[in-house]
C-alpha positions as CSV (number, residue, x, y, z in Angstrom):
1,M,-21.7,37.7,-1.0
2,P,-18.3,39.3,-0.8
3,P,-16.6,39.8,-4.2
4,S,-13.8,37.4,-3.3
5,L,-16.2,34.6,-2.4
6,Q,-18.3,35.4,-5.5
7,F,-15.2,35.0,-7.6
8,L,-14.3,31.7,-6.0
9,A,-17.9,30.4,-6.5
10,N,-17.8,31.4,-10.2
11,L,-14.4,29.7,-10.6
12,I,-15.8,26.5,-9.0
13,R,-18.7,26.5,-11.4
14,N,-16.6,27.3,-14.5
15,K,-16.6,24.2,-16.6
16,V,-13.6,25.3,-18.7
17,V,-11.5,25.5,-15.5
18,W,-12.6,22.0,-14.4
19,L,-12.0,20.6,-17.9
20,F,-8.5,22.0,-17.9
21,L,-7.7,20.7,-14.4
22,S,-9.0,17.2,-15.2
23,V,-7.0,16.9,-18.4
24,L,-3.9,18.3,-16.6
25,F,-4.3,15.8,-13.8
26,L,-4.9,12.9,-16.2
27,I,-1.6,13.8,-18.1
28,V,0.4,14.1,-14.8
29,V,-0.9,10.7,-13.5
30,V,-0.4,8.9,-16.8
31,A,3.1,10.4,-17.2
32,T,4.0,9.4,-13.6
33,N,2.8,5.8,-14.3
34,V,4.7,5.6,-17.6
35,R,7.8,6.7,-15.7
36,A,7.1,4.1,-13.0
37,A,6.4,1.3,-15.5
38,G,10.1,0.8,-16.2
39,F,11.3,0.9,-12.6
40,L,9.0,-1.1,-10.4
41,T,10.1,-4.6,-9.5
42,S,7.9,-7.6,-10.3
43,W,5.6,-9.6,-8.1
44,F,3.7,-12.9,-8.3
45,D,0.6,-12.0,-10.4
46,E,2.6,-9.9,-12.8
47,S,5.2,-12.5,-13.4
48,Y,2.6,-15.1,-14.1
49,M,0.7,-13.0,-16.6
50,A,3.9,-11.7,-18.2
51,D,5.2,-15.2,-18.7
52,I,2.0,-16.3,-20.5
53,A,2.2,-13.2,-22.7
54,Y,5.9,-13.9,-23.4
55,N,5.2,-17.5,-24.5
56,I,2.4,-16.5,-26.8
57,S,4.6,-13.9,-28.4
58,Q,7.3,-16.6,-29.0
59,G,4.8,-18.9,-30.6
60,N,4.8,-21.3,-27.6
61,G,1.0,-21.0,-27.0
62,F,-0.9,-20.4,-23.8
63,F,1.8,-21.6,-21.5
64,V,3.6,-20.8,-18.2
65,S,7.2,-21.9,-18.3
66,V,8.7,-20.6,-15.1
67,M,6.3,-21.4,-12.3
68,H,6.3,-25.1,-11.7
69,G,3.0,-26.4,-10.3
70,L,0.8,-23.4,-11.3
71,D,0.6,-24.1,-15.1
72,T,-2.7,-25.9,-14.6
73,E,-4.4,-22.6,-13.7
74,R,-3.3,-20.7,-16.8
75,F,-6.7,-20.8,-18.5
76,L,-8.6,-19.2,-15.6
77,Y,-8.2,-15.6,-16.9
78,G,-9.1,-16.1,-20.5
79,P,-7.2,-14.9,-23.6
80,V,-8.3,-11.3,-24.0
81,F,-5.6,-9.6,-22.0
82,F,-2.9,-11.6,-23.6
83,L,-4.2,-10.7,-27.1
84,F,-4.0,-7.0,-26.2
85,Q,-0.5,-7.5,-24.9
86,Q,0.9,-8.9,-28.2
87,P,1.1,-5.7,-30.3
88,I,2.6,-3.9,-27.3
89,I,5.3,-6.6,-26.9
90,N,6.0,-6.5,-30.6
91,L,6.3,-2.7,-30.6
92,F,8.4,-2.2,-27.4
93,G,9.9,-5.6,-26.8
94,F,9.3,-7.8,-23.8
95,G,10.0,-6.3,-20.4
96,E,8.5,-4.3,-17.4
97,F,7.4,-1.4,-19.6
98,S,5.5,-3.5,-22.1
99,A,4.0,-5.7,-19.4
100,R,2.5,-2.6,-17.6
101,L,1.6,-0.4,-20.5
102,T,-1.7,-2.1,-21.3
103,G,-2.9,-1.3,-17.7
104,I,-1.9,2.3,-18.1
105,I,-3.6,2.7,-21.4
106,F,-6.9,1.1,-20.4
107,G,-6.8,2.7,-16.9
108,A,-6.7,6.1,-18.5
109,S,-9.3,5.0,-21.1
110,T,-11.6,3.8,-18.3
111,A,-11.5,7.1,-16.4
112,I,-12.2,9.0,-19.6
113,L,-15.1,6.7,-20.6
114,L,-16.6,6.9,-17.2
115,A,-16.4,10.7,-17.2
116,V,-18.1,10.8,-20.5
117,L,-20.8,8.5,-19.2
118,I,-21.4,10.6,-16.2
119,Y,-21.6,13.8,-18.4
120,N,-24.2,12.1,-20.6
121,Q,-26.2,11.4,-17.4
122,T,-25.8,14.7,-15.6
123,K,-25.0,17.2,-18.4
124,S,-22.6,18.7,-15.8
125,A,-19.0,19.3,-17.0
126,V,-18.0,20.0,-13.4
127,I,-19.3,16.6,-12.1
128,A,-17.8,14.7,-15.0
129,S,-14.4,16.4,-14.6
130,L,-14.4,15.7,-10.9
131,T,-15.2,12.0,-11.7
132,L,-12.2,11.8,-14.0
133,I,-9.9,13.4,-11.4
134,V,-10.9,11.2,-8.5
135,V,-10.9,8.0,-10.5
136,I,-7.6,8.5,-12.2
137,G,-6.1,9.7,-8.9
138,D,-7.4,6.9,-6.7
139,I,-4.7,5.1,-4.9
140,S,-5.9,1.6,-5.6
141,F,-6.8,2.4,-9.2
142,N,-3.3,3.8,-9.7
143,R,-1.8,0.6,-8.2
144,S,-3.8,-1.5,-10.6
145,M,-2.7,0.6,-13.6
146,I,0.9,-0.4,-13.1
147,S,0.5,-3.8,-11.4
148,G,1.0,-5.8,-14.6
149,R,-2.4,-7.4,-14.1
150,M,-5.4,-7.3,-16.5
151,D,-7.8,-5.5,-14.1
152,M,-7.8,-2.2,-16.0
153,L,-8.7,-3.9,-19.3
154,A,-11.5,-5.8,-17.6
155,V,-13.0,-2.7,-15.9
156,F,-12.9,-0.9,-19.3
157,F,-15.1,-3.6,-20.8
158,V,-17.4,-3.5,-17.8
159,V,-17.9,0.3,-18.1
160,L,-18.3,-0.1,-21.9
161,S,-21.1,-2.6,-21.1
162,F,-22.9,0.0,-19.0
163,V,-22.5,2.5,-21.8
164,L,-24.3,0.2,-24.3
165,V,-27.2,-0.8,-22.1
166,R,-29.7,1.8,-23.3
167,R,-28.9,1.1,-26.9
168,A,-29.1,-2.6,-26.4
169,M,-32.6,-2.3,-25.1
170,S,-33.8,-1.1,-28.5
171,S,-31.5,-2.8,-31.0
172,A,-30.4,-6.4,-31.3
173,S,-27.1,-5.5,-32.9
174,W,-26.2,-3.2,-30.0
175,A,-27.4,-6.0,-27.6
176,A,-24.9,-8.3,-29.3
177,M,-22.2,-5.7,-28.9
178,L,-23.1,-5.5,-25.2
179,G,-22.8,-9.3,-25.0
180,L,-19.4,-9.1,-26.7
181,C,-18.1,-6.5,-24.2
182,A,-19.4,-8.5,-21.2
183,A,-17.8,-11.7,-22.5
184,A,-14.6,-9.9,-23.1
185,A,-14.6,-8.6,-19.5
186,F,-15.2,-12.1,-18.1
187,L,-12.5,-13.6,-20.4
188,T,-10.1,-11.0,-19.1
189,T,-10.7,-11.9,-15.4
190,P,-13.5,-13.9,-13.8
191,R,-13.8,-11.2,-11.1
192,S,-15.6,-9.1,-13.7
193,A,-18.6,-11.4,-13.3
194,F,-19.5,-9.7,-10.0
195,L,-19.3,-6.2,-11.5
196,L,-21.2,-7.3,-14.5
197,L,-24.2,-8.2,-12.3
198,G,-25.1,-4.4,-12.4
199,V,-25.7,-4.6,-16.2
200,P,-28.7,-7.0,-16.1
201,A,-29.9,-5.1,-13.0
202,M,-29.9,-1.9,-15.0
203,M,-31.6,-3.6,-18.0
204,S,-34.3,-5.0,-15.7
205,L,-35.1,-1.6,-14.2
206,I,-35.4,-0.1,-17.7
207,S,-37.6,-3.1,-18.7
208,L,-39.8,-2.6,-15.6
209,R,-40.4,1.1,-16.4
210,S,-41.3,0.4,-20.0
211,F,-43.7,-2.4,-19.1
212,G,-46.9,-2.1,-21.1
213,R,-45.5,-0.7,-24.3
214,P,-46.8,-2.5,-27.4
215,D,-43.3,-3.7,-28.4
216,W,-42.2,-4.5,-24.8
217,V,-42.0,-8.3,-25.3
218,R,-40.1,-8.1,-28.6
219,R,-37.6,-5.5,-27.3
220,N,-36.8,-7.5,-24.2
221,V,-36.5,-10.8,-26.1
222,L,-34.1,-9.2,-28.5
223,A,-32.1,-7.4,-25.9
224,Y,-31.6,-10.3,-23.5
225,G,-31.5,-13.0,-26.2
226,A,-28.9,-11.3,-28.4
227,S,-26.6,-10.3,-25.5
228,G,-27.0,-13.6,-23.7
229,S,-26.4,-15.6,-26.8
230,V,-23.1,-13.9,-27.5
231,V,-21.9,-14.3,-23.9
232,L,-22.8,-18.0,-23.9
233,L,-21.3,-18.6,-27.3
234,L,-17.9,-17.0,-26.4
235,L,-17.7,-18.4,-22.9
236,G,-18.7,-21.8,-24.1
237,G,-16.1,-21.7,-26.9
238,W,-13.4,-20.9,-24.4
239,V,-14.4,-23.5,-21.9
240,L,-14.4,-26.2,-24.6
241,W,-11.0,-25.1,-25.9
242,T,-9.5,-25.3,-22.4
243,G,-10.6,-28.9,-21.9
244,G,-14.4,-28.9,-21.3
245,F,-16.8,-27.8,-18.6
246,S,-15.8,-30.2,-15.9
247,A,-12.1,-29.3,-16.3
248,Y,-12.9,-25.6,-16.2
249,I,-15.0,-26.0,-13.0
250,E,-12.2,-28.0,-11.4
251,M,-9.7,-25.2,-12.1
252,N,-12.1,-22.6,-10.6
253,T,-12.6,-24.5,-7.4
254,G,-9.2,-23.5,-6.2
255,L,-10.2,-19.9,-6.3
256,S,-12.9,-20.3,-3.6
257,R,-10.4,-18.7,-1.2
258,Y,-11.0,-15.4,-3.0
259,W,-14.7,-15.4,-2.3
260,G,-15.9,-13.4,0.7
261,S,-16.2,-9.8,1.8
262,R,-13.7,-7.3,0.4
263,L,-14.4,-4.9,3.2
264,Y,-11.9,-4.2,6.0
265,G,-9.0,-4.1,3.5
266,F,-7.1,-0.9,2.6
267,W,-8.5,1.8,4.9
268,Y,-8.8,4.4,2.1
269,D,-11.0,2.1,0.0
270,N,-13.2,1.4,3.0
271,Y,-14.0,5.1,3.6
272,I,-15.1,5.5,0.0
273,T,-17.1,2.2,0.2
274,I,-18.9,3.3,3.4
275,A,-19.6,6.7,1.8
276,A,-21.3,5.0,-1.1
277,F,-23.4,2.8,1.1
278,V,-24.5,5.7,3.3
279,A,-25.4,7.7,0.1
280,A,-27.4,4.7,-1.2
281,I,-29.4,4.5,2.0
282,V,-30.0,8.3,2.4
283,Y,-30.8,8.9,-1.2
284,I,-32.5,5.6,-2.1
285,K,-35.2,7.5,-4.2
286,T,-32.5,9.1,-6.3
287,V,-30.8,5.8,-6.9
288,W,-34.1,4.2,-7.9
289,R,-34.9,6.9,-10.4
290,R,-31.5,6.6,-12.1
291,E,-31.0,3.3,-13.8
292,L,-27.3,3.8,-14.1
293,A,-26.9,4.6,-10.4
294,F,-28.9,1.5,-9.6
295,G,-26.7,-0.7,-11.8
296,F,-23.6,0.7,-10.3
297,L,-24.9,0.1,-6.8
298,V,-25.6,-3.6,-7.6
299,S,-22.1,-4.0,-9.0
300,I,-20.6,-2.4,-5.9
301,L,-22.6,-4.6,-3.5
302,A,-21.8,-7.8,-5.4
303,Y,-18.1,-7.1,-5.6
304,S,-17.7,-5.8,-2.1
305,L,-19.6,-8.6,-0.4
306,L,-18.5,-11.5,-2.6
307,V,-14.9,-10.9,-3.6
308,K,-11.9,-10.7,-1.3
309,G,-8.1,-10.6,-1.5
310,S,-5.1,-9.1,0.1
311,P,-5.9,-5.6,1.4
312,G,-6.7,-3.4,-1.6
313,A,-5.1,-5.7,-4.1
314,Y,-8.1,-6.0,-6.3
315,A,-9.9,-2.8,-5.2
316,G,-8.9,-1.1,-8.4
317,L,-11.7,-3.0,-10.2
318,V,-14.5,-1.6,-8.1
319,M,-13.3,1.9,-7.1
320,P,-14.3,3.6,-10.4
321,F,-17.9,2.5,-9.8
322,L,-17.9,3.8,-6.2
323,Y,-16.8,7.2,-7.4
324,A,-19.2,7.3,-10.3
325,F,-22.1,6.2,-8.1
326,L,-21.2,9.0,-5.6
327,A,-21.0,11.5,-8.5
328,L,-24.5,10.6,-9.7
329,V,-26.0,10.8,-6.2
330,L,-24.1,14.1,-5.4
331,H,-25.4,15.7,-8.6
332,A,-29.0,14.8,-7.8
333,A,-28.8,15.6,-4.1
334,L,-26.6,18.6,-3.9
335,P,-29.2,21.2,-5.0
336,K,-31.6,20.0,-2.3
337,M,-29.0,20.1,0.5
338,P,-29.0,22.9,3.1
339,I,-26.1,25.3,2.4
340,P,-23.9,24.1,5.3
341,I,-24.2,20.5,4.3
342,R,-23.6,21.4,0.7
343,G,-20.5,23.3,1.7
344,G,-19.3,20.3,3.7
345,A,-19.8,17.9,0.8
346,V,-17.8,20.2,-1.5
347,A,-15.0,20.4,1.2
348,V,-14.8,16.6,1.3
349,V,-14.5,16.4,-2.4
350,F,-11.6,18.9,-2.4
351,L,-10.0,17.0,0.5
352,V,-10.1,13.8,-1.5
353,V,-8.6,15.5,-4.6
354,S,-5.9,17.2,-2.5
355,L,-5.0,13.9,-0.9
356,Q,-4.7,12.2,-4.3
357,S,-2.6,15.0,-5.7
358,F,-0.2,14.7,-2.8
359,V,0.1,11.0,-3.2
360,V,0.8,11.3,-6.9
361,L,3.5,13.8,-6.3
362,S,5.0,11.8,-3.5
363,K,5.0,8.6,-5.6
364,N,6.9,10.5,-8.4
365,A,9.4,11.8,-5.9
366,N,10.0,8.3,-4.5
367,L,10.6,6.9,-8.0
368,Y,13.3,9.5,-8.8
369,V,15.3,9.2,-5.6
370,N,15.4,5.4,-5.8
371,A,15.5,5.0,-9.6
372,E,19.0,3.5,-9.5
373,C,18.0,0.7,-7.2
374,R,14.9,-0.1,-9.3
375,D,16.7,-0.2,-12.6
376,H,18.0,-3.7,-13.2
377,G,20.6,-2.6,-15.8
378,D,23.5,-2.7,-13.4
379,F,21.9,-5.7,-11.7
380,D,21.9,-7.6,-15.0
381,R,25.5,-6.8,-15.7
382,S,26.8,-7.7,-12.2
383,V,24.6,-10.8,-11.4
384,V,23.1,-12.3,-14.6
385,A,26.4,-12.1,-16.4
386,H,27.7,-14.8,-14.0
387,L,25.1,-17.3,-15.1
388,P,25.8,-19.8,-17.8
389,S,23.4,-20.3,-20.7
390,Q,20.3,-22.5,-19.9
391,A,21.1,-22.3,-16.2
392,V,18.4,-23.5,-13.8
393,I,17.8,-20.8,-11.1
394,L,15.5,-20.9,-8.1
395,S,14.4,-17.4,-7.5
396,E,11.7,-15.0,-6.3
397,F,9.2,-13.2,-8.5
398,L,11.1,-10.0,-7.8
399,Y,13.8,-10.9,-10.4
400,Y,11.5,-12.2,-13.1
401,F,12.2,-9.5,-15.7
402,A,15.9,-9.4,-14.9
403,L,16.2,-13.1,-15.5
404,R,13.8,-13.6,-18.4
405,R,16.1,-13.0,-21.4
406,G,14.5,-15.0,-24.2
407,D,15.1,-18.7,-23.9
408,E,18.6,-18.3,-22.7
409,L,17.7,-19.0,-19.1
410,H,15.7,-21.8,-17.5
411,F,14.1,-20.0,-14.6
412,Q,12.0,-21.4,-11.7
413,V,10.1,-19.3,-9.2
414,I,9.4,-20.4,-5.6
415,T,5.8,-21.5,-5.8
416,R,5.5,-25.1,-4.7
417,N,4.9,-26.0,-1.1
418,D,7.2,-29.0,-1.6
419,P,10.9,-28.9,-0.7
420,N,11.2,-32.5,-1.9
421,F,10.4,-31.4,-5.4
422,L,13.3,-28.9,-5.3
423,E,15.8,-31.5,-3.9
424,N,14.8,-34.5,-5.9
425,V,13.5,-33.1,-9.2
426,L,14.6,-29.5,-9.9
427,Q,17.9,-29.6,-8.1
428,P,18.7,-26.0,-8.8
429,P,22.4,-25.2,-9.2
430,Y,21.7,-21.5,-8.5
431,I,19.6,-19.6,-6.1
432,L,18.9,-15.9,-6.5
433,I,17.3,-14.4,-3.4
434,D,16.8,-11.3,-1.4
435,S,18.9,-12.5,1.5
436,K,18.0,-9.7,3.9
437,R,14.3,-10.2,3.6
438,L,14.5,-14.0,3.5
439,I,17.0,-14.8,6.3
440,E,16.7,-11.8,8.7
441,R,13.0,-10.9,8.5
442,R,11.4,-14.1,7.2
443,E,8.6,-12.2,5.6
444,V,7.2,-15.0,3.5
445,Y,3.9,-16.1,2.0
446,A,2.3,-18.8,4.1
447,D,1.9,-21.3,1.3
448,T,5.6,-21.0,0.2
449,A,7.2,-20.9,3.7
450,P,8.4,-24.6,3.7
451,V,10.2,-23.9,0.4
452,E,11.8,-20.7,1.7
453,E,12.7,-22.5,4.9
454,W,14.5,-25.1,2.8
455,V,16.4,-22.4,1.0
456,V,17.5,-20.9,4.4
457,N,18.6,-24.3,5.7
458,M,20.6,-25.1,2.5
459,I,22.3,-21.7,2.7
460,E,23.1,-22.0,6.4
461,A,24.4,-25.6,6.0
462,G,26.8,-24.4,3.3
463,V,25.2,-26.4,0.5
464,Y,24.9,-23.1,-1.4
465,Q,27.8,-20.6,-1.4
466,P,27.4,-16.9,-2.3
467,L,28.8,-16.2,-5.8
468,I,28.0,-12.5,-6.0
469,A,26.0,-9.9,-4.1
470,Y,24.3,-6.8,-5.4
471,T,23.8,-3.8,-3.1
472,C,22.3,-0.4,-3.7
473,P,21.8,2.4,-1.2
474,Q,18.1,2.9,-0.5
475,R,17.2,6.5,-0.1
476,S,14.3,7.3,2.2
477,L,11.7,10.1,2.0
478,G,11.0,9.7,5.7
479,W,8.3,7.8,7.4
480,L,5.5,9.4,5.5
481,G,7.2,9.1,2.2
482,D,7.9,5.4,2.7
483,R,4.4,4.7,3.8
484,I,3.0,6.4,0.7
485,A,5.3,4.3,-1.5
486,R,4.1,1.2,0.2
487,F,0.4,2.2,-0.3
488,T,0.9,3.2,-4.0
489,Y,3.2,0.4,-5.1
490,A,1.9,-2.5,-2.9
491,H,3.8,-5.6,-4.0
492,Q,6.2,-3.6,-6.3
493,N,7.7,-1.5,-3.6
494,R,10.9,-3.6,-3.2
495,T,14.2,-2.9,-5.0
496,Y,17.1,-5.1,-6.1
497,R,19.4,-3.8,-3.4
498,D,20.0,-7.0,-1.3
499,A,20.2,-9.6,-4.0
500,V,22.6,-12.5,-3.6
501,L,23.4,-15.1,-6.2
502,Y,24.2,-18.5,-4.6
503,Q,25.8,-21.5,-6.4
504,R,25.5,-25.0,-5.2
505,A,28.9,-26.4,-4.0
506,A,30.1,-28.9,-6.5
507,D,31.2,-31.4,-3.8
508,T,28.1,-31.1,-1.6
509,S,25.1,-33.4,-2.0
510,P,21.8,-33.1,-0.1
511,R,22.4,-36.4,1.7
512,L,25.8,-35.3,2.9
513,A,24.3,-32.0,4.0
514,E,21.6,-33.8,6.0
515,E,24.1,-36.0,7.7
């Protein structure tokens, strides 16, 4: 081998180099997301979760105050995420940054924990470092870190459950700890249940291989009994507190629209998913020999085939397991591969890492060039200052953090598919809306279109008059830069630049407008 290639090969195998690169990449991604946390605009899920956290911090209890018609679903996600939110809100105050910091912290913690788990399985610092890099740099994982949702906390508890499986099979106390982590994951988001299916699958495979040992029955009874009892106790307690089993089931029936295949969502996620399925088929013996790989595969299959959502919106939960599964298979299969195939596999890994690095840098660039339009400081001073105390405002989720200033504002978001409710019950004197998106493009959610149509009709009929408009020049990074921003921010890609505050004309009633 030529000296230059030998040097490159030694560099690739050097664990110190990979450890340095993984830590550096982790710092860059976390720093970028911390920077992004204060500048991204809000969206539906984030506003909903943030409002519950806000009300808990104010001593109002588990309560949604701004989204009329959706308060009955507030118990679906459990209390864990909101409990973790409280010290952060107390430390930093309520706002975009505190709402998103929990996701950043536990996203980074999940990537580190998963890398440690992979290292314990493979004893390869290179494979563990690569796992850390591809997980923390994944597009969907990054979006989940700053989405304001609880997904990163949930996936952290799921990974921790996998970490505890082997110890749980030999100790009742560790089994109880496993049950605590599994229950915490479920009480963070019910979607965790599909990922958690890999945990009993891994336990079952370990039990099967130890069958015949003198203490086999005792070990299994303790492991399953202790972990299962803790899960049932905590979940049962939460269900009873929220109104009983029948009420909890009734709340969950509305979520059936999220059941179904997650495949054919975001194209990048699909490539990784397909790669994992192909690896599982080709190296099925490797998967069967490694309990952790088998558990990860069950989690991936359950989540990918049984959970759906908008393209890529909830993929951040499953992507870490896809990468970790591929890392385990790659470590076992790479030494047996022919040199050309081995080189191709390494090239694909470097391609993925390079793509992720490019996306992270592009995301940071987009933030800096449009920071002014994402910062609602000027927006607050020019728009919110025109609102009287305790004003009732009909608005989009986009403006949640700009409008939520303690209890000084009575704020309602467009959520109900019922214009009559707006006209006869709420009767908002103010409407704050992205007029360009709403009137010109009509990009609306299907279940809120009648309400937004009502808003358009009221504005066009002169029932609401513009009070003040806020504009900000949007700077573009070109077609590619804008596409990257859309992929990496998803629902949070919009800015405040086309906001218009409308006030209801004092001498105009709905009946006169209709006539």
